[in-house]
Backbone bond lengths (Angstrom), bond angles and torsions (degrees), N, CA, C in turn:
res aa  C-N    CA-C-N  psi(-1)  N-CA   C-N-CA  omega(-1)  CA-C   N-CA-C  phi
1 M - - - 1.469 - - 1.516 110.20 -
2 R 1.326 115.99 135.33 1.462 121.67 175.59 1.526 108.08 -102.29
3 I 1.335 116.81 121.56 1.459 121.84 -176.46 1.521 109.28 -120.90
4 L 1.326 115.63 132.46 1.462 122.55 172.78 1.519 108.31 -102.24
5 I 1.339 117.07 132.38 1.454 120.33 176.75 1.530 109.58 -121.94
6 T 1.322 114.48 147.20 1.457 122.12 176.52 1.521 107.80 -149.47
7 N 1.328 117.15 -178.11 1.471 120.99 177.28 1.527 108.63 -163.59
8 D 1.346 115.96 -175.04 1.466 118.28 172.63 1.525 112.08 -119.62
9 D 1.324 117.45 -5.67 1.464 121.18 179.60 1.526 112.43 -84.22
10 G 1.322 117.60 -9.47 1.454 120.59 176.15 1.516 113.49 107.63
11 I 1.316 115.09 161.19 1.463 122.61 -172.72 1.529 112.56 -61.94
12 N 1.338 118.05 -26.57 1.462 121.04 -177.69 1.527 113.27 -100.06
13 A 1.316 117.73 9.86 1.459 121.17 -176.95 1.529 111.34 -71.76
14 P 1.336 117.73 140.31 1.466 119.82 179.68 1.523 113.26 -61.93
15 G 1.331 117.78 -30.40 1.454 119.66 178.98 1.518 113.23 -65.31
16 L 1.331 117.20 -28.10 1.466 120.51 177.73 1.525 110.35 -69.15
17 E 1.323 116.41 -35.88 1.471 120.10 176.08 1.521 110.30 -64.17
18 V 1.339 116.96 -37.99 1.462 120.92 176.47 1.523 109.69 -63.43
19 L 1.331 116.61 -44.24 1.462 120.64 -179.57 1.524 111.05 -64.52
20 E 1.314 116.73 -37.91 1.464 120.03 177.95 1.526 110.02 -61.75
21 Q 1.329 117.18 -41.08 1.457 121.07 177.79 1.530 110.77 -62.18
22 I 1.334 116.42 -43.58 1.466 121.35 177.90 1.528 110.04 -61.73
23 A 1.323 116.27 -46.24 1.463 120.75 -177.44 1.527 112.03 -65.04
24 L 1.318 116.99 -40.18 1.462 120.20 179.01 1.523 111.05 -63.20
25 E 1.318 116.94 -39.35 1.463 120.12 177.46 1.523 110.87 -64.44
26 L 1.321 117.32 -39.99 1.458 120.85 -179.52 1.524 111.95 -72.31
27 A 1.319 117.13 -39.72 1.458 121.03 -176.11 1.517 111.84 -69.43
28 G 1.325 116.78 -33.22 1.452 120.39 -179.14 1.520 112.35 79.49
29 P 1.333 116.44 174.41 1.473 120.29 -174.36 1.523 113.94 -64.52
30 D 1.322 117.38 -24.12 1.463 120.01 -178.99 1.536 112.24 -99.31
31 G 1.315 116.88 3.82 1.455 120.40 -177.78 1.515 112.95 -92.89
32 E 1.333 115.32 -177.32 1.458 122.29 179.82 1.521 109.44 -132.23
33 V 1.319 116.02 137.40 1.459 121.67 172.51 1.529 107.76 -120.32
34 W 1.329 115.62 120.01 1.457 122.56 179.18 1.522 109.05 -110.63
35 T 1.317 115.85 135.05 1.457 121.28 178.82 1.522 109.86 -115.02
36 V 1.334 115.59 123.11 1.470 121.11 169.28 1.518 105.14 -133.10
37 A 1.319 116.10 107.31 1.462 121.58 -173.19 1.525 110.08 -131.13
38 P 1.332 117.01 160.04 1.472 119.76 -179.99 1.529 112.20 -62.04
39 A 1.322 115.38 141.24 1.467 120.11 177.80 1.521 110.95 -66.68
40 F 1.341 116.60 -29.16 1.460 122.17 179.66 1.523 108.81 -132.86
41 E 1.313 116.31 162.06 1.461 120.24 -177.20 1.524 111.53 -58.27
42 Q 1.329 115.18 136.92 1.459 121.90 -178.41 1.532 111.16 -129.26
43 S 1.324 116.82 29.90 1.461 120.26 179.78 1.523 110.76 -59.56
44 G 1.326 116.41 138.49 1.452 121.66 175.72 1.509 115.69 82.56
45 V 1.342 117.92 7.92 1.466 118.85 -177.58 1.523 112.17 -88.41
46 S 1.332 117.53 -3.57 1.456 122.55 178.26 1.533 110.58 56.32
47 H 1.343 116.74 -127.79 1.461 120.60 -175.74 1.533 110.97 -104.81
48 A 1.326 116.25 28.17 1.461 120.37 -178.17 1.523 111.50 -62.59
49 I 1.324 115.83 147.32 1.457 121.93 172.37 1.527 108.66 -127.46
50 S 1.317 115.99 153.23 1.466 121.78 -178.79 1.526 108.77 -85.32
51 Y 1.320 114.96 72.80 1.459 121.01 -171.93 1.521 113.09 -78.47
52 T 1.335 117.83 -25.74 1.463 119.72 -172.87 1.529 113.97 -107.95
53 H 1.326 117.24 2.28 1.467 118.69 176.52 1.525 109.37 -151.85
54 P 1.335 117.39 153.12 1.466 120.45 -178.43 1.525 111.06 -75.94
55 M 1.317 115.98 164.15 1.460 120.75 176.27 1.525 109.49 -127.08
56 M 1.322 115.26 141.74 1.453 120.22 177.19 1.531 109.02 -83.97
57 I 1.322 116.40 142.79 1.455 121.20 176.21 1.526 108.22 -128.01
58 A 1.327 115.97 139.35 1.463 120.66 -176.61 1.521 110.00 -132.71
59 K 1.322 115.74 137.89 1.456 121.17 175.32 1.521 108.53 -85.70
60 L 1.332 116.86 122.33 1.456 122.11 -177.60 1.525 112.87 -100.77
61 G 1.310 116.46 -16.78 1.451 121.59 -178.48 1.508 109.12 176.67
62 P 1.335 117.36 -177.93 1.462 119.85 178.75 1.531 111.39 -56.70
63 R 1.320 117.09 121.77 1.468 123.68 177.50 1.528 112.74 58.10
64 R 1.330 116.43 29.59 1.463 120.85 -177.78 1.518 109.74 -136.13
65 Y 1.355 116.52 119.84 1.455 122.12 -174.95 1.525 110.23 -135.32
66 A 1.331 115.39 149.89 1.461 122.37 173.15 1.516 108.33 -120.80
67 A 1.334 116.34 134.35 1.460 121.51 -179.97 1.525 109.46 -123.18
68 E 1.316 116.47 140.50 1.463 121.15 178.05 1.522 108.83 -82.98
69 G 1.323 115.04 71.93 1.448 120.18 -178.39 1.510 110.87 -163.47
70 S 1.307 115.69 -171.66 1.456 123.14 -178.26 1.523 110.64 -81.55
71 P 1.345 118.08 171.04 1.461 119.76 174.19 1.530 112.96 -58.58
72 A 1.343 117.01 -40.20 1.469 119.25 176.67 1.525 110.51 -62.48
73 D 1.335 117.55 -40.08 1.461 121.25 174.87 1.525 110.81 -57.72
74 C 1.328 115.31 -42.37 1.470 120.12 -177.32 1.517 111.44 -63.78
75 V 1.320 117.07 -39.11 1.462 120.50 176.82 1.526 110.14 -63.70
76 L 1.328 116.38 -44.64 1.464 119.91 178.37 1.527 111.14 -63.05
77 A 1.332 116.83 -42.35 1.467 120.68 178.93 1.522 110.85 -61.67
78 A 1.323 116.27 -40.97 1.464 120.51 -179.92 1.521 111.21 -64.45
79 L 1.334 115.90 -47.06 1.466 119.74 -173.89 1.521 112.74 -69.97
80 Y 1.319 116.71 -37.23 1.462 119.55 -170.11 1.532 114.20 -109.66
81 D 1.328 116.29 1.55 1.466 118.77 176.84 1.528 111.44 -137.71
82 V 1.307 117.02 -62.86 1.467 120.86 -172.37 1.521 112.49 -61.91
83 L 1.321 116.58 -48.30 1.463 120.53 -175.04 1.528 113.20 -84.00
84 Q 1.307 116.95 -4.04 1.468 121.20 175.38 1.527 112.14 52.32
85 G 1.322 116.10 40.77 1.457 120.17 176.20 1.510 115.61 87.46
86 A 1.319 118.58 -6.57 1.470 121.81 177.85 1.523 108.47 -84.59
87 R 1.324 117.13 91.65 1.460 121.76 -171.70 1.533 111.39 -67.45
88 P 1.324 116.24 143.09 1.471 119.52 177.65 1.521 111.05 -74.35
89 D 1.318 115.79 158.25 1.461 122.17 175.21 1.522 111.54 -82.43
90 L 1.330 116.52 -20.63 1.462 121.97 -175.98 1.514 109.23 -156.93
91 V 1.333 116.27 142.85 1.468 122.07 173.47 1.523 108.05 -118.69
92 L 1.330 115.92 127.13 1.461 122.61 177.04 1.523 108.30 -117.38
93 S 1.334 116.99 136.28 1.463 121.98 -179.19 1.520 108.89 -125.36
94 G 1.350 116.99 127.26 1.465 121.25 -178.25 1.519 109.80 138.16
95 V 1.318 118.63 -148.62 1.453 125.06 -14.73 1.524 107.71 -75.73
96 N 1.336 116.58 121.46 1.456 120.43 -174.13 1.523 111.85 -67.55
97 R 1.319 115.94 143.30 1.466 121.39 173.90 1.527 107.86 -84.25
98 G 1.307 116.42 97.76 1.444 121.78 -175.02 1.517 110.36 112.33
99 N 1.318 115.73 157.21 1.463 120.06 -173.85 1.521 112.60 -75.12
100 N 1.313 113.61 151.72 1.460 121.77 168.37 1.519 108.89 -122.54
101 S 1.323 114.78 49.16 1.452 122.43 174.70 1.527 109.21 -93.89
102 A 1.345 115.18 166.32 1.462 122.67 172.45 1.536 110.91 54.41
103 E 1.344 116.86 -137.21 1.463 119.97 -175.09 1.524 112.44 -67.69
104 N 1.310 118.21 -17.12 1.465 120.46 176.88 1.521 111.99 -58.90
105 V 1.337 116.82 -26.59 1.465 120.96 178.48 1.525 110.72 -53.31
106 L 1.324 116.82 -38.65 1.457 121.19 -173.28 1.522 113.00 -75.35
107 Y 1.315 117.11 -20.11 1.464 121.73 -179.97 1.531 112.58 -99.15
108 S 1.310 116.86 -18.11 1.456 122.36 -165.46 1.521 114.57 -71.09
109 G 1.321 116.36 125.10 1.455 120.67 170.23 1.512 111.94 -69.50
110 T 1.334 116.98 -30.44 1.466 121.08 176.62 1.520 110.01 -59.96
111 V 1.330 116.14 -49.00 1.460 120.44 177.24 1.531 109.80 -65.65
112 G 1.341 117.28 -36.29 1.457 120.61 179.19 1.520 113.06 -60.48
113 G 1.323 117.35 -36.39 1.464 120.63 177.16 1.516 111.54 -65.45
114 A 1.346 116.20 -43.64 1.462 120.05 178.13 1.527 110.78 -66.58
115 L 1.333 116.20 -37.48 1.466 120.56 179.36 1.527 110.61 -61.66
116 E 1.326 116.81 -43.89 1.463 119.38 179.75 1.526 110.74 -62.91
117 A 1.324 116.97 -40.03 1.462 119.79 177.59 1.522 110.71 -61.09
118 A 1.343 116.70 -41.85 1.463 120.49 178.37 1.526 111.02 -63.47
119 L 1.336 117.42 -40.93 1.461 120.42 177.31 1.529 111.79 -63.40
120 Q 1.319 115.70 -25.75 1.463 121.05 177.40 1.527 111.89 -86.81
121 G 1.342 116.34 5.68 1.454 120.66 175.49 1.511 115.17 83.64
122 L 1.333 116.94 23.60 1.462 120.89 -176.40 1.522 111.43 -114.06
123 P 1.328 117.91 146.59 1.471 120.53 171.64 1.527 109.12 -63.07
124 A 1.322 116.65 134.08 1.466 119.62 -174.38 1.515 111.01 -146.71
125 I 1.338 114.52 144.19 1.465 121.67 179.63 1.518 108.50 -139.31
126 A 1.319 116.92 130.32 1.461 123.22 171.64 1.522 108.33 -97.40
127 L 1.327 117.12 136.68 1.458 121.80 -178.92 1.523 110.02 -127.90
128 S 1.332 116.07 135.59 1.463 121.30 -178.71 1.521 110.11 -140.66
129 Q 1.329 115.55 149.34 1.454 122.23 178.11 1.519 109.52 -108.56
130 F 1.327 116.53 110.64 1.463 123.07 174.56 1.532 107.87 -64.04
131 L 1.314 118.02 136.03 1.456 122.87 177.97 1.524 109.86 -113.95
132 G 1.318 115.87 150.07 1.456 120.22 -179.10 1.515 110.91 -171.10
133 P 1.324 117.68 -169.70 1.469 121.65 -176.72 1.531 113.33 -55.83
134 E 1.325 117.88 -35.44 1.467 120.08 -177.04 1.523 113.11 -76.87
135 T 1.331 117.83 -15.70 1.461 119.98 178.63 1.524 112.79 -99.11
136 E 1.343 117.09 -10.70 1.463 120.16 -175.28 1.523 112.61 -63.45
137 G 1.328 117.67 -36.18 1.453 120.51 -177.24 1.512 114.60 -90.68
138 L 1.328 117.79 2.56 1.457 120.58 -178.18 1.527 110.93 -78.87
139 A 1.324 115.91 142.05 1.461 119.42 173.97 1.515 110.57 -63.13
140 D 1.321 116.51 -31.64 1.457 122.39 178.04 1.521 108.40 -126.39
141 P 1.330 118.11 100.74 1.473 119.58 -179.53 1.522 113.24 -65.30
142 F 1.333 117.54 -14.96 1.466 122.26 177.08 1.531 111.64 -92.32
143 E 1.306 117.58 14.13 1.462 122.02 -173.41 1.521 112.42 -53.35
144 C 1.321 117.65 -43.81 1.466 121.03 -176.86 1.524 110.60 -64.72
145 A 1.328 116.61 -47.10 1.464 120.35 178.91 1.521 111.46 -65.99
146 R 1.325 117.48 -40.21 1.458 121.22 -178.92 1.529 110.59 -63.57
147 T 1.316 116.24 -41.40 1.469 120.86 -175.73 1.518 112.26 -76.14
148 H 1.314 117.01 -39.80 1.465 120.66 -171.14 1.530 114.07 -109.69
149 G 1.332 117.61 -3.54 1.461 119.95 -173.62 1.510 114.71 -61.32
150 A 1.324 117.41 -49.25 1.461 120.39 -177.30 1.532 110.72 -62.17
151 R 1.323 116.81 -38.49 1.464 120.18 179.89 1.529 111.25 -64.26
152 I 1.326 116.85 -42.95 1.463 120.07 -179.31 1.525 110.87 -66.31
153 V 1.329 117.38 -43.82 1.465 120.23 179.06 1.525 110.14 -64.06
154 R 1.322 117.06 -42.58 1.468 119.92 178.49 1.526 111.05 -61.99
155 L 1.319 116.78 -38.91 1.464 120.98 177.21 1.528 110.81 -59.03
156 L 1.339 116.32 -44.38 1.462 120.30 179.09 1.530 111.41 -66.63
157 L 1.321 117.24 -40.40 1.460 119.98 -179.62 1.524 111.47 -65.19
158 E 1.314 116.83 -37.22 1.462 120.85 -175.30 1.519 113.42 -86.70
159 R 1.351 117.12 -31.64 1.461 119.10 -171.92 1.526 114.17 -129.48
160 G 1.329 117.06 -3.45 1.461 120.38 -178.96 1.513 112.22 -78.12
161 L 1.318 115.38 171.25 1.462 122.70 177.29 1.523 108.86 -90.83
162 W 1.311 116.49 127.69 1.459 122.14 177.67 1.519 107.18 -133.75
163 D 1.313 117.86 115.48 1.451 120.67 -176.11 1.523 111.05 -114.27
164 G 1.306 115.49 173.21 1.457 121.10 179.24 1.511 112.23 -113.41
165 E 1.344 116.77 26.33 1.461 120.77 179.93 1.527 110.73 -64.80
166 D 1.324 115.83 162.14 1.466 119.56 178.27 1.529 110.16 -56.92
167 Y 1.336 116.30 -49.64 1.460 120.69 171.94 1.529 106.32 -99.09
168 R 1.309 115.92 85.71 1.451 119.69 -170.17 1.521 111.83 -76.36
169 L 1.311 115.03 156.65 1.452 121.36 177.12 1.517 111.57 -62.38
170 F 1.319 116.20 141.36 1.453 122.15 164.32 1.526 106.56 -140.33
171 Y 1.310 117.69 174.15 1.458 119.76 -168.87 1.527 112.49 -125.32
172 N 1.319 114.16 144.55 1.456 122.85 174.73 1.524 107.93 -116.50
173 V 1.326 116.31 116.71 1.469 122.45 -176.94 1.519 109.08 -115.81
174 N 1.326 116.62 127.69 1.463 122.03 176.82 1.527 109.62 -122.43
175 F 1.332 115.27 125.30 1.455 120.84 177.40 1.528 108.96 -89.00
176 P 1.323 117.54 139.10 1.465 120.44 -171.74 1.527 112.40 -72.65
177 P 1.340 117.05 161.57 1.474 121.52 -178.37 1.525 112.04 -82.59
178 V 1.334 115.79 60.82 1.461 121.65 -178.84 1.520 109.27 -137.89
179 P 1.340 118.52 158.48 1.462 120.37 171.34 1.526 110.34 -60.07
180 A 1.311 116.46 153.46 1.467 120.95 -176.20 1.522 112.28 -55.57
181 A 1.325 116.88 -37.32 1.465 120.51 -177.76 1.520 112.70 -68.97
182 N 1.322 117.25 -18.92 1.470 121.25 -177.27 1.521 113.38 -95.88
183 L 1.332 117.55 3.66 1.455 120.12 178.53 1.525 110.16 -61.11
184 R 1.315 116.88 131.73 1.463 121.50 -176.85 1.525 112.86 -95.00
185 G 1.328 117.67 -7.38 1.454 120.74 -179.00 1.508 110.71 134.14
186 H 1.317 116.37 -157.84 1.463 120.82 179.37 1.516 109.65 -132.48
187 R 1.322 115.62 154.95 1.451 122.36 -179.84 1.534 109.34 -137.72
188 V 1.311 116.93 135.59 1.461 121.04 167.51 1.523 106.36 -76.88
189 A 1.317 116.73 124.11 1.464 120.39 -170.61 1.518 110.92 -140.67
190 A 1.313 115.27 142.53 1.469 120.73 174.06 1.527 110.17 -73.12
191 Q 1.318 116.56 158.02 1.455 121.45 172.64 1.519 109.10 -65.31
192 G 1.317 116.43 128.17 1.458 121.07 -179.35 1.514 112.38 -95.73
193 F 1.330 114.52 -171.48 1.471 121.43 178.78 1.519 108.04 -145.65
194 R 1.346 115.60 124.15 1.465 120.16 178.08 1.523 108.88 -82.42
195 R 1.294 116.54 111.72 1.459 120.71 -179.25 1.527 110.39 -80.95
196 D 1.313 116.10 151.94 1.462 123.07 176.85 1.523 113.36 63.03
197 T 1.320 116.96 22.36 1.465 120.52 173.88 1.522 107.54 -152.82
198 S 1.318 116.55 147.55 1.463 119.93 -178.19 1.523 109.25 -164.85
199 F 1.320 115.86 172.04 1.453 120.59 171.21 1.530 109.24 -69.97
200 G 1.311 114.79 149.39 1.455 120.44 178.03 1.513 109.36 -152.73
201 V 1.329 117.30 -163.75 1.461 121.22 178.49 1.518 109.96 -127.36
202 E 1.320 115.10 152.83 1.468 121.97 177.15 1.522 108.30 -130.68
203 P 1.323 118.64 116.40 1.464 120.92 -177.48 1.528 112.11 -77.08
204 H 1.333 116.05 145.78 1.456 122.48 175.60 1.529 108.66 -140.36
205 M 1.317 115.52 148.64 1.460 120.85 175.31 1.522 108.98 -101.63
206 S 1.322 116.99 131.44 1.459 121.20 177.27 1.526 109.71 -78.89
207 P 1.345 118.48 163.21 1.472 120.40 177.15 1.527 112.78 -56.89
208 S 1.343 117.08 -24.58 1.464 119.82 -179.43 1.523 111.90 -86.04
209 G 1.347 116.89 0.37 1.447 120.26 177.81 1.513 115.06 90.75
210 R 1.319 116.83 4.40 1.463 119.94 178.25 1.531 110.05 -85.37
211 R 1.312 115.19 146.95 1.462 121.33 -176.76 1.529 109.54 -97.44
212 F 1.335 115.73 128.02 1.462 122.10 179.22 1.526 109.46 -124.67
213 L 1.328 115.23 157.27 1.462 121.40 176.81 1.520 109.89 -119.57
214 W 1.327 115.86 129.63 1.461 121.84 171.72 1.524 108.27 -99.70
215 I 1.339 116.21 137.00 1.456 119.84 171.39 1.528 107.67 -75.51
216 R 1.320 115.85 132.62 1.466 120.68 -176.94 1.527 109.27 -123.27
217 G 1.319 116.16 131.79 1.455 121.32 178.83 1.515 112.10 -80.80
218 G 1.323 115.36 160.95 1.458 120.87 177.12 1.516 111.50 -84.60
219 A 1.316 116.32 -179.82 1.468 122.25 -179.53 1.523 109.68 -65.20
220 Q 1.330 116.06 122.33 1.459 120.32 -175.97 1.527 113.51 -86.21
221 Q 1.312 117.22 -14.16 1.463 120.25 -179.19 1.529 112.36 -89.84
222 S 1.326 117.02 5.95 1.460 120.26 177.50 1.526 109.24 -76.46
223 P 1.327 118.38 125.31 1.465 119.85 -178.78 1.527 111.44 -73.94
224 T 1.296 115.21 154.83 1.452 122.23 171.83 1.533 107.78 -95.45
225 L 1.317 117.75 -174.07 1.460 119.94 -179.35 1.531 110.69 -59.96
226 P 1.322 118.15 149.40 1.473 121.21 -178.95 1.531 111.38 -52.63
227 G 1.324 114.56 134.71 1.456 120.18 177.98 1.506 115.02 87.88
228 T 1.356 118.21 -8.13 1.460 120.23 178.00 1.528 109.94 -94.01
229 D 1.332 116.30 173.48 1.462 121.14 -164.21 1.526 115.78 -55.30
230 A 1.325 118.47 -58.63 1.465 119.37 -176.82 1.524 111.94 -63.94
231 A 1.324 117.04 -32.70 1.463 120.54 179.24 1.521 111.03 -63.91
232 V 1.337 117.56 -46.61 1.469 118.77 -178.98 1.527 110.50 -71.80
233 N 1.357 117.39 -31.29 1.470 119.58 174.72 1.522 111.00 -59.60
234 L 1.334 116.76 -46.09 1.462 120.96 -178.44 1.528 112.07 -70.55
235 E 1.329 116.98 -14.63 1.458 121.26 174.40 1.519 112.02 -90.92
236 G 1.337 117.39 -0.83 1.457 121.21 175.86 1.511 115.54 98.52
237 F 1.339 117.72 15.60 1.456 121.70 -178.98 1.532 110.96 -109.76
238 V 1.330 115.96 148.58 1.452 121.10 166.86 1.527 107.81 -71.53
239 S 1.317 117.50 132.23 1.468 120.58 174.44 1.520 109.03 -98.16
240 I 1.325 115.50 136.13 1.463 123.03 177.11 1.521 107.02 -122.73
241 T 1.328 116.38 113.92 1.456 121.16 -174.33 1.518 110.42 -121.77
242 P 1.336 118.08 118.12 1.465 119.83 174.43 1.525 110.01 -75.96
243 L 1.320 116.73 134.30 1.455 122.27 -178.02 1.522 110.74 -125.69
244 R 1.335 114.55 158.50 1.464 122.04 168.51 1.533 107.96 -135.06
245 A 1.317 116.15 154.20 1.465 120.03 177.73 1.517 112.33 -78.31
246 D 1.323 118.94 -15.35 1.458 122.34 -179.87 1.528 109.56 -67.50
247 L 1.342 117.51 114.37 1.462 121.42 -177.43 1.529 113.34 -93.92
248 T 1.313 117.46 5.22 1.466 120.96 179.71 1.533 110.78 -60.45
249 A 1.320 116.85 134.39 1.470 121.41 173.96 1.529 107.88 -83.53
250 H 1.316 116.06 80.77 1.466 121.18 -174.60 1.525 112.04 -60.15
251 D 1.332 116.97 -29.45 1.462 119.99 -177.72 1.529 112.56 -70.37
252 R 1.328 118.08 -11.70 1.475 120.83 -177.91 1.526 113.46 -113.49
253 L 1.325 117.39 -0.70 1.462 119.47 -175.89 1.520 112.26 -61.68
254 A 1.338 117.99 -48.05 1.451 121.14 -176.95 1.530 110.98 -64.06
255 E 1.323 116.77 -41.68 1.470 121.03 -179.85 1.521 110.62 -64.17
256 L 1.333 116.69 -43.82 1.463 120.51 179.78 1.531 110.69 -63.96
257 E 1.330 115.82 -41.36 1.462 120.05 178.33 1.523 110.98 -60.07
258 A 1.348 116.21 -40.82 1.451 120.05 179.58 1.531 111.78 -66.37
259 L 1.322 116.45 -32.07 1.468 120.22 -177.18 1.514 113.53 -79.86
260 I 1.337 117.34 -40.39 1.463 119.13 -173.19 1.517 113.85 -116.30
261 G 1.359 116.91 -10.75 1.452 120.47 170.90 1.506 115.27 70.75
């Protein structure tokens, strides 16, 4: 199996090393693992692409490259330059430092990398490690993802739904904020929504007197509705969420047509 891995935390992020370990286990001794990841952190860039300026790409080692672009850029660079047309069998993005549950899905560069792979017609999975009080004291905060990641991905490859639709299915996997031994299992879960919390801005004054704004995230330990992704994560379960890039509200099309014709 040929596997392409990327992330949004950058080429030197510890979560990428975890993902490489997962990918090597899945690929097996006769497989290939290729890494094309951002040269610098790209958290929060969603599915952005560097459409108006070029990006530099550098080979760092065998099958290992860094690109000055987003995760989606890295997937494009891999498919149309690095791999020289030899398409991967699977694209994995992550393992993100922090959850990509609920509304975080819409901001996540990790999910954006998997989304681009799906748009290119490839099986793709985004993986993230939820962090919280139970992971703060761990020597390895990615312990849950490191221990259980290959099993979850293999489960999806062997028993998951994979279609050939124009906007094909891809998967968002979040490992709960617990030690690996405390994992309670996995749940198929819809994307949730954290109510009464959201991204915002926090103003700061620089030493030179200039005013700057930092983007600030909302409370991550707020549960979503029962059975949805962040809720099951906080209960100790891996969440597995099937996604599509099609943003159409299909459930409202008929009603809207009846109203405006």
